[in-house]
LOTOR-100216 format. One record per residue: residue in three letters; x, y, z of N, C-alpha, C in turn. Coordinates in steps of 0.05 Angstrom, whole numbers, plus 5000, padded with zeros to 4 digits. Layout:
N
ALAXYZXYZXYZ
...
end
This chain:
70
MET482751335230485051085209483150855210
GLU484050755182482250465167484450265166
TYR482450085173483549855175481849555153
ASN483849415150482749285124484648945125
ILE482648785132484548485128483248385103
VAL486448305094486048135064486247765073
ILE484447605065485147425068485447205038
ALA486646995042487146805023488646615029
PRO487946444999488246145005490846035013
ASP492146105004495746095009497046325008
LEU499946305011500946485020502446694996
GLU502846544969503646734948501146944951
GLY497946754937495746984938495447114961
LEU496547094981496347255003497447514999
ALA500547524988502747574984502347784959
SER500847684933499447954909497248054914
GLU496148034932494148124945493048354960
VAL495748334976497448555003498748804972
ALA499948694961501448814940500449084932
GLY497648994920495849144906494449364925
PHE495049324952494049574967496649694979
LEU499049644982500849834990501050084970
PRO500950064942500350364933499150544937
GLN496950544957495550654948494850784983
GLY496350695003498050795019496650745049
TRP497050425041495650195071498850095073
ARG498850095098500949905107500949665130
LEU502749545130502549205150502649335174
LYS500149155184500349185219500348865224
GLY501648815247501948605252502548325231
GLY503248075245504547925215500847725206
ILE502747505196501047315181500347195205
VAL497347195201496246995215493746745205
GLU495846425207494146315201490946245211
HIS489446135196487246035196485445875183
VAL483645755187482245435171482345485144
ASP481745745134481145895103484645885095
GLY485945925103487946015092489546175110
PHE490946455095492246655115491146945113
ALA491647045135490847385139492747525144
GLN491847745134493647965145492448225141
GLN493148455170491548635175493148905160
LEU491649085152492549275136492249555145
VAL493849735160492350035164492550235144
ARG491250455140491750725133490450895154
HIS491651095151490951385168489351565147
PRO487651695155486651845124488352055121
LYS489352155122493052315115493352185087
ASP494252025095496051795074494551765059
SER492051695050490751695034489851955022
ILE489852155021489352335012492052454999
ARG494652425010497452455008497652254971
VAL496952084978496651884944495052014930
GLN493352044926490952164911492452364899
GLN494252644916495552774910497552824893
GLN499252554899501452494888501252494859
ARG498252364860497352184827496752474808
ARG496052604822494652864805496353094801
GLN498853094817500753164805503153064785
PRO504253064765506152994755508853074768
SER510252844765513053014781514753014750
THR515153194751516153314730518653584745
LYS520953464750522853644759525153734741
ARG525753974745525854114722529554094729
ARG531354044709534454034715535354264706
THR536454364715538454584698540754574699
LYS541954604670543854664665545754854662
TRP547954904682549055174684551555174656
ILE551155414640553155414630555155564630
GLU558155504627560555684636561855794610
end
């Protein structure tokens, strides 16, 4: 399991930085922590989630639709 902590001076900056990690398979853990330098949010990712995201990027999501002719 991987852990990551994102630190930003304000809440808007924190939200934009965390939003960049979510498509990579990261998930929020706990709440937002306020400290002297601003705000922090902890993220967690399981190794299988990162592998799954990489596989989904490689495979094009082409679903074929078949139309039945009567």
